[in-house]
Each structure stands twice: as C-alpha cells, then as structure tokens.
Backbone as CSV, one residue per row, in Angstrom:
resi,resn,N_x,N_y,N_z,CA_x,CA_y,CA_z,C_x,C_y,C_z
1,MET,-73.002,26.174,3.443,-74.304,26.698,3.022,-74.946,27.411,4.206
2,GLU,-75.360,28.637,4.035,-76.001,29.342,5.141,-77.400,28.747,5.401
3,MET,-77.919,29.057,6.568,-79.185,28.459,7.042,-80.352,28.714,6.066
4,VAL,-80.528,29.917,5.585,-81.617,30.258,4.670,-81.487,29.417,3.417
5,GLN,-80.309,29.341,2.842,-80.109,28.538,1.627,-80.372,27.053,1.912
6,HIS,-80.004,26.585,3.053,-80.258,25.217,3.450,-81.737,24.942,3.450
7,PHE,-82.511,25.784,4.075,-83.994,25.552,4.115,-84.610,25.616,2.740
8,ARG,-84.087,26.501,1.878,-84.607,26.559,0.520,-84.324,25.250,-0.211
9,ALA,-83.116,24.728,-0.012,-82.779,23.451,-0.640,-83.610,22.297,-0.059
10,MET,-83.834,22.321,1.234,-84.639,21.277,1.881,-86.096,21.322,1.381
11,ALA,-86.640,22.496,1.155,-87.990,22.609,0.639,-88.106,22.013,-0.753
12,ARG,-87.088,22.244,-1.571,-87.090,21.617,-2.910,-86.867,20.098,-2.821
13,ASN,-86.016,19.666,-1.936,-85.827,18.239,-1.695,-87.149,17.611,-1.248
14,ASN,-87.861,18.278,-0.381,-89.147,17.793,0.135,-90.126,17.590,-1.049
15,ALA,-90.224,18.595,-1.922,-91.127,18.515,-3.091,-90.683,17.360,-4.002
16,TRP,-89.410,17.269,-4.265,-88.856,16.235,-5.135,-89.146,14.840,-4.561
17,SER,-88.896,14.662,-3.268,-89.130,13.360,-2.606,-90.622,13.000,-2.647
18,ASN,-91.484,13.962,-2.366,-92.913,13.664,-2.406,-93.344,13.300,-3.825
19,TYR,-92.820,14.024,-4.808,-93.103,13.723,-6.197,-92.728,12.279,-6.559
20,ARG,-91.525,11.886,-6.143,-91.058,10.541,-6.480,-91.931,9.467,-5.799
21,LEU,-92.320,9.706,-4.524,-93.157,8.723,-3.858,-94.556,8.648,-4.460
22,HIS,-95.132,9.808,-4.753,-96.463,9.798,-5.369,-96.441,9.163,-6.751
23,LYS,-95.365,9.420,-7.501,-95.239,8.821,-8.815,-95.133,7.294,-8.689
24,ALA,-94.410,6.811,-7.722,-94.304,5.371,-7.493,-95.652,4.799,-7.098
25,CYS,-96.339,5.480,-6.191,-97.670,4.999,-5.729,-98.661,4.960,-6.895
26,ALA,-98.491,5.837,-7.899,-99.393,5.813,-9.044,-99.280,4.541,-9.856
27,GLY,-98.227,3.789,-9.642,-98.051,2.501,-10.328,-98.798,1.353,-9.661
28,LEU,-99.412,1.632,-8.531,-100.159,0.592,-7.806,-101.635,0.572,-8.245
29,THR,-102.257,-0.568,-8.147,-103.699,-0.625,-8.321,-104.344,0.071,-7.098
30,GLU,-105.582,0.419,-7.251,-106.282,1.059,-6.105,-106.304,0.114,-4.910
31,ALA,-106.518,-1.172,-5.148,-106.539,-2.165,-4.055,-105.157,-2.241,-3.354
32,GLU,-104.077,-2.252,-4.147,-102.741,-2.293,-3.544,-102.444,-0.981,-2.780
33,PHE,-102.839,0.140,-3.340,-102.644,1.419,-2.653,-103.338,1.467,-1.311
34,ASN,-104.534,0.931,-1.268,-105.357,0.991,-0.045,-105.137,-0.158,0.918
35,LYS,-104.364,-1.146,0.537,-104.117,-2.319,1.335,-103.571,-1.967,2.704
36,LYS,-104.023,-2.652,3.744,-103.488,-2.473,5.096,-102.070,-3.017,5.135
37,ARG,-101.184,-2.275,5.781,-99.782,-2.642,5.828,-99.291,-2.407,7.267
38,THR,-98.072,-2.863,7.507,-97.462,-2.673,8.820,-96.634,-1.428,8.802
39,SER,-97.006,-0.476,9.590,-96.238,0.788,9.735,-96.892,1.595,10.836
40,PHE,-96.395,2.786,11.069,-96.980,3.667,12.091,-98.425,3.969,11.743
41,PHE,-98.693,4.345,10.464,-100.025,4.412,9.946,-100.224,3.175,9.073
42,PRO,-101.368,2.514,9.183,-101.510,1.195,8.581,-101.763,1.139,7.069
43,SER,-101.512,2.226,6.332,-101.666,2.133,4.883,-100.932,3.258,4.222
44,LEU,-100.702,3.104,2.938,-100.102,4.193,2.161,-100.913,5.481,2.173
45,PRO,-102.236,5.410,1.883,-102.996,6.688,1.901,-102.983,7.388,3.259
46,GLU,-103.088,6.601,4.328,-103.076,7.235,5.663,-101.763,7.909,5.964
47,THR,-100.652,7.266,5.539,-99.351,7.863,5.758,-99.125,9.099,4.907
48,LEU,-99.506,9.031,3.643,-99.405,10.220,2.773,-100.296,11.342,3.245
49,LEU,-101.474,11.002,3.742,-102.351,12.037,4.292,-101.746,12.699,5.524
50,HIS,-101.109,11.917,6.360,-100.455,12.452,7.549,-99.325,13.425,7.149
51,ILE,-98.551,13.046,6.143,-97.505,13.927,5.662,-98.108,15.273,5.252
52,LEU,-99.184,15.239,4.481,-99.841,16.457,4.038,-100.416,17.255,5.199
53,GLU,-101.067,16.538,6.161,-101.647,17.243,7.317,-100.559,17.974,8.125
54,VAL,-99.438,17.307,8.336,-98.378,17.946,9.153,-97.752,19.099,8.381
55,ASP,-97.585,18.981,7.061,-97.148,20.142,6.262,-98.110,21.298,6.507
56,TRP,-99.399,21.026,6.403,-100.421,22.061,6.534,-100.357,22.691,7.940
57,LEU,-100.305,21.815,8.930,-100.287,22.284,10.324,-99.108,23.263,10.576
58,TYR,-97.892,22.824,10.272,-96.728,23.653,10.580,-96.603,24.850,9.671
59,LEU,-96.990,24.709,8.427,-96.892,25.863,7.530,-97.923,26.945,7.927
60,ASP,-99.106,26.517,8.297,-100.079,27.496,8.847,-99.438,28.285,9.981
61,GLN,-98.727,27.574,10.854,-98.175,28.216,12.044,-96.942,29.031,11.703
62,LEU,-96.121,28.533,10.773,-94.974,29.335,10.346,-95.413,30.644,9.691
63,GLU,-96.472,30.562,8.908,-96.998,31.748,8.212,-97.937,32.564,9.100
64,ALA,-98.172,32.078,10.343,-99.113,32.717,11.239,-100.481,32.862,10.574
65,THR,-100.882,31.801,9.849,-102.189,31.848,9.190,-103.276,31.760,10.218
66,PRO,-104.152,32.762,10.230,-105.250,32.713,11.220,-106.130,31.501,11.007
67,THR,-106.294,30.738,12.082,-107.122,29.562,12.025,-107.541,29.239,13.435
68,ASP,-108.694,28.617,13.579,-109.112,28.179,14.901,-108.864,26.693,15.072
69,ARG,-108.134,26.081,14.087,-107.787,24.705,14.142,-106.601,24.522,15.126
70,ASP,-106.608,23.400,15.784,-105.494,23.038,16.648,-104.666,21.923,15.996
71,ALA,-103.676,21.506,16.719,-102.770,20.438,16.198,-103.538,19.246,15.721
72,MET,-103.316,18.835,14.505,-103.872,17.667,13.851,-105.417,17.639,13.827
73,ASP,-106.023,18.825,13.866,-107.482,18.923,13.777,-107.830,19.330,12.337
74,TYR,-107.280,18.636,11.399,-107.441,18.994,9.997,-108.493,18.188,9.266
75,ASN,-108.538,16.905,9.473,-109.549,16.041,8.817,-109.636,16.355,7.332
76,LEU,-108.526,16.402,6.682,-108.504,16.721,5.260,-109.254,15.645,4.470
77,PRO,-109.973,16.059,3.418,-110.833,15.136,2.726,-110.123,14.251,1.684
78,TYR,-108.857,14.351,1.577,-108.116,13.643,0.526,-107.855,12.198,0.924
79,ARG,-108.446,11.267,0.185,-108.270,9.857,0.528,-107.689,9.043,-0.640
80,THR,-107.856,9.525,-1.849,-107.322,8.791,-3.013,-106.013,9.450,-3.421
81,LEU,-105.200,8.713,-4.146,-103.952,9.300,-4.632,-104.265,10.466,-5.588
82,ALA,-105.337,10.324,-6.388,-105.705,11.425,-7.313,-106.043,12.695,-6.567
83,GLU,-106.542,12.601,-5.347,-106.823,13.753,-4.507,-105.585,14.237,-3.746
84,LEU,-104.844,13.281,-3.235,-103.678,13.590,-2.411,-102.524,14.257,-3.183
85,THR,-102.287,13.766,-4.411,-101.125,14.274,-5.168,-101.172,15.736,-5.469
86,PRO,-102.288,16.285,-6.022,-102.297,17.729,-6.284,-102.309,18.548,-4.985
87,ALA,-102.931,18.023,-3.932,-102.948,18.756,-2.666,-101.514,18.803,-2.078
88,GLN,-100.767,17.686,-2.211,-99.390,17.683,-1.711,-98.537,18.609,-2.568
89,ARG,-98.719,18.577,-3.827,-97.952,19.449,-4.757,-98.172,20.916,-4.396
90,ALA,-99.430,21.283,-4.137,-99.733,22.662,-3.778,-99.065,23.023,-2.432
91,MET,-99.070,22.076,-1.506,-98.432,22.339,-0.217,-96.920,22.472,-0.389
92,ASP,-96.352,21.609,-1.217,-94.890,21.677,-1.464,-94.496,23.038,-2.079
93,LEU,-95.314,23.527,-2.977,-95.018,24.836,-3.560,-95.178,25.928,-2.558
94,ARG,-96.136,25.790,-1.666,-96.347,26.789,-0.588,-95.156,26.799,0.365
95,LEU,-94.599,25.575,0.681,-93.434,25.520,1.550,-92.209,26.115,0.862
96,ILE,-92.040,25.826,-0.420,-90.939,26.443,-1.179,-91.055,27.951,-1.127
97,ALA,-92.249,28.475,-1.379,-92.447,29.938,-1.391,-92.150,30.513,-0.007
98,TYR,-92.540,29.827,1.067,-92.258,30.304,2.410,-90.728,30.381,2.603
99,CYS,-90.026,29.332,2.238,-88.566,29.303,2.395,-87.878,30.344,1.515
100,GLU,-88.447,30.612,0.368,-87.891,31.672,-0.501,-88.020,33.034,0.134
101,ARG,-89.027,33.235,0.959,-89.197,34.515,1.636,-88.313,34.681,2.865
102,LEU,-87.714,33.577,3.346,-86.871,33.667,4.539,-85.667,34.564,4.275
103,THR,-85.246,35.246,5.301,-83.983,36.045,5.286,-83.214,35.671,6.518
104,PRO,-81.936,36.078,6.544,-81.126,35.849,7.775,-81.808,36.485,8.999
105,GLN,-82.592,37.526,8.785,-83.264,38.191,9.925,-84.545,37.449,10.340
106,THR,-85.218,36.757,9.418,-86.498,36.133,9.750,-86.380,34.629,10.055
107,VAL,-85.221,34.012,9.721,-85.119,32.583,9.874,-85.276,32.113,11.310
108,ASP,-85.019,32.981,12.242,-85.251,32.600,13.665,-86.379,33.401,14.320
109,ALA,-87.290,33.923,13.510,-88.441,34.609,14.066,-89.256,33.660,14.964
110,PRO,-89.862,34.187,16.038,-90.624,33.302,16.905,-91.903,32.801,16.213
111,VAL,-92.176,31.527,16.448,-93.389,30.874,15.889,-94.109,30.245,17.061
112,THR,-95.365,30.594,17.228,-96.187,29.970,18.284,-96.823,28.729,17.691
113,ILE,-96.618,27.626,18.394,-97.188,26.343,17.975,-98.432,26.099,18.798
114,ARG,-99.534,25.859,18.089,-100.812,25.562,18.765,-100.914,24.061,18.979
115,ARG,-101.006,23.636,20.225,-101.164,22.235,20.575,-102.588,22.003,21.010
116,ALA,-103.085,20.794,20.785,-104.467,20.426,21.079,-104.798,20.607,22.558
117,ASN,-103.799,20.468,23.428,-104.053,20.576,24.870,-104.009,22.018,25.349
118,GLY,-103.949,22.952,24.426,-103.907,24.386,24.811,-102.509,24.935,25.027
119,TYR,-101.509,24.114,25.055,-100.137,24.540,25.209,-99.709,25.303,23.977
120,ARG,-99.019,26.427,24.139,-98.599,27.306,23.058,-97.101,27.602,23.148
121,PRO,-96.246,26.597,22.893,-94.804,26.885,22.959,-94.395,27.778,21.816
122,VAL,-93.342,28.539,22.031,-92.775,29.434,21.011,-91.410,28.886,20.679
123,ASN,-91.212,28.705,19.353,-89.960,28.189,18.850,-89.457,29.075,17.728
124,PRO,-88.145,29.116,17.464,-87.674,29.864,16.286,-88.101,29.124,15.021
125,ALA,-88.377,29.909,13.983,-88.776,29.323,12.703,-87.796,28.239,12.242
126,SER,-86.501,28.434,12.449,-85.516,27.466,12.053,-85.732,26.102,12.713
127,ALA,-86.129,26.111,13.981,-86.384,24.878,14.699,-87.659,24.195,14.170
128,VAL,-88.654,25.002,13.855,-89.933,24.430,13.353,-89.663,23.834,11.963
129,LEU,-88.949,24.540,11.122,-88.621,23.983,9.798,-87.790,22.719,9.899
130,THR,-86.786,22.727,10.758,-85.985,21.530,10.898,-86.846,20.347,11.378
131,HIS,-87.704,20.589,12.344,-88.623,19.552,12.821,-89.514,19.052,11.678
132,LEU,-90.064,19.975,10.907,-90.954,19.626,9.808,-90.228,18.738,8.787
133,PHE,-89.042,19.160,8.362,-88.299,18.343,7.381,-87.947,16.956,7.926
134,VAL,-87.493,16.880,9.169,-87.172,15.564,9.755,-88.407,14.682,9.855
135,HIS,-89.496,15.289,10.296,-90.769,14.533,10.380,-91.149,13.965,9.027
136,GLN,-91.084,14.798,7.995,-91.497,14.345,6.680,-90.538,13.248,6.144
137,ILE,-89.271,13.355,6.376,-88.304,12.346,5.959,-88.663,11.014,6.697
138,HIS,-88.964,11.094,7.953,-89.319,9.938,8.749,-90.523,9.223,8.142
139,HIS,-91.583,9.944,7.835,-92.781,9.280,7.308,-92.617,8.879,5.835
140,ARG,-91.841,9.635,5.081,-91.593,9.176,3.698,-90.835,7.871,3.721
141,GLY,-89.953,7.685,4.711,-89.256,6.414,4.849,-90.236,5.257,5.082
142,GLN,-91.296,5.525,5.802,-92.322,4.492,6.036,-93.052,4.177,4.698
143,VAL,-93.364,5.209,3.935,-93.996,4.982,2.624,-93.054,4.157,1.787
144,HIS,-91.784,4.502,1.779,-90.782,3.783,1.021,-90.751,2.296,1.423
145,ALA,-90.783,2.032,2.718,-90.768,0.650,3.209,-92.030,-0.075,2.811
146,MET,-93.163,0.597,2.880,-94.416,-0.051,2.470,-94.403,-0.388,0.988
147,LEU,-93.840,0.519,0.167,-93.715,0.219,-1.245,-92.852,-0.976,-1.531
148,ALA,-91.875,-1.241,-0.666,-91.003,-2.396,-0.838,-91.769,-3.709,-0.753
149,GLY,-92.961,-3.690,-0.185,-93.793,-4.861,-0.135,-94.775,-4.960,-1.279
150,THR,-94.573,-4.197,-2.301,-95.440,-4.225,-3.496,-94.617,-4.583,-4.743
151,ALA,-95.306,-4.611,-5.847,-94.602,-4.866,-7.138,-93.904,-3.619,-7.666
152,VAL,-94.202,-2.469,-7.067,-93.599,-1.199,-7.516,-92.358,-0.968,-6.663
153,PRO,-91.198,-0.866,-7.310,-89.984,-0.611,-6.531,-89.992,0.776,-5.914
154,PRO,-89.598,0.870,-4.617,-89.515,2.190,-3.991,-88.452,3.029,-4.680
155,PRO,-88.733,4.302,-4.881,-87.765,5.170,-5.557,-86.611,5.592,-4.653
156,GLN,-85.480,5.874,-5.289,-84.381,6.486,-4.552,-84.828,7.882,-4.076
157,LEU,-84.533,8.174,-2.827,-84.890,9.506,-2.277,-83.659,10.248,-1.793
158,ASP,-82.463,9.757,-2.130,-81.244,10.380,-1.613,-80.323,10.867,-2.718
159,GLU,-80.900,11.237,-3.839,-80.084,11.721,-4.978,-80.303,13.196,-5.223
160,PHE,-80.433,13.981,-4.168,-80.811,15.383,-4.371,-79.698,16.365,-4.206
161,PHE,-78.794,16.197,-3.252,-77.860,17.270,-2.905,-76.492,17.156,-3.587
162,LEU,-76.039,15.990,-3.886,-74.669,15.860,-4.414,-74.611,16.191,-5.898
163,VAL,-73.551,16.829,-6.294,-73.357,17.249,-7.662,-73.387,16.039,-8.609
164,GLU,-72.779,14.944,-8.208,-72.755,13.772,-9.100,-74.090,13.132,-9.315
165,ASP,-75.061,13.435,-8.480,-76.432,12.902,-8.605,-77.321,13.782,-9.480
166,GLN,-76.818,14.934,-9.935,-77.628,15.889,-10.685,-78.279,15.238,-11.901
167,PRO,-77.576,14.439,-12.696,-78.246,13.805,-13.848,-79.418,12.874,-13.465
168,LEU,-79.302,12.303,-12.280,-80.340,11.396,-11.826,-81.631,12.118,-11.397
169,ARG,-81.510,13.319,-10.876,-82.673,14.070,-10.430,-83.192,15.035,-11.479
170,ALA,-82.412,15.343,-12.498,-82.797,16.365,-13.492,-84.156,16.128,-14.135
171,PRO,-84.484,14.921,-14.579,-85.801,14.751,-15.208,-86.977,15.055,-14.281
172,ASP,-86.852,14.674,-13.013,-87.902,14.958,-12.054,-88.006,16.456,-11.748
173,LEU,-86.862,17.095,-11.594,-86.892,18.556,-11.337,-87.460,19.312,-12.519
174,ALA,-87.178,18.851,-13.718,-87.786,19.473,-14.884,-89.291,19.266,-14.918
175,ALA,-89.755,18.051,-14.564,-91.186,17.795,-14.484,-91.859,18.663,-13.424
176,LEU,-91.136,18.927,-12.359,-91.665,19.771,-11.274,-91.442,21.284,-11.563
177,GLU,-90.694,21.558,-12.605,-90.337,22.960,-12.977,-89.613,23.653,-11.807
178,LEU,-88.682,22.890,-11.197,-87.840,23.430,-10.140,-86.430,23.556,-10.632
179,PRO,-85.736,24.621,-10.254,-84.317,24.763,-10.649,-83.454,23.787,-9.867
C-alpha cells in the first residue's frame, strides 16, 4: 500500500475507532462517564477531550489554518459525551478529507508545528500524520482500559484492516457512511 493510501485508510480507521469508543461510552451513566479513574488523564471525558484537542491542533497545522493559538491552547468547551461525540465526528471527517486531498507530491510537504515555547520545528506531513495516528491510538487504548473498569465492555478496535474482519466492521462503517 502506498503512503497516501495508507494515510487515507488510517484516517478511516481513526474515525471508526472513535465511533466505537464513543458508542461504548454512551452506554455509561453520566456518573460512570465522569468518574475519576486511573490513567494519564483521570477520566473518560478528559481523555476523549484530549484526543479531540490533539486532532484539532495537528490538523490546523497540517492544513496551515491561520490561528494565533499555540500547542494545546484550545480549551475546547466540550465536556459531556453529547458535546464531544459530534465534535469528534466532525474532526474525523475533516481528517479524512485532508487525507483524501493528499497526493504523492504533497504527502511530504513541510509542516510548521507551533509549540507553546515558541519553538517552530518543520516536519514532513507524513511524519505529522504518523505521529497524530500513533498518539490517538495511544490515548484510545487508555479509554479502552478505563472502560474495562465499567459495566460496558470495551469494544474491539483492531478489526479494521484485514479482509476477514470486514463483516465485523461493516455495520459501523455503514452507520458512519464510510466505504
């Protein structure tokens, strides 16, 4: 699979994984959703918000979206699952659209990363995307682990790429209207 196709598939996997986690979290009571837990971020909403914030941060920079915000200076207002889910869905669609616009010529275009300390490293888009996807997988794993401590079973998140798993992911992809 060439690099551009890989990133397009990863963007769809990202949307699918977020969908599955948000759907699982919807099975929790508000008290269970907001309960303090042991993880890098101490709750499900804080971890899901971080996933959204980092998507926003890197996608703004990949798209060279003019902003005077710096790294993690987002303070997004989404605190409930009802607020987070549509915001994450919109961000997932934005990331898919960005990856759909990639070409073999633009996949390594330079991207300036704005850091809070004023540092402005330049990385190829492929490195930024790879970092973004790994980061999101890392934190979704934490959400998955936190769900394991609830009455809602954590969803499978590894049934996306293999042909034999297609029947398992088909209903979710249809709900997401993704090919």
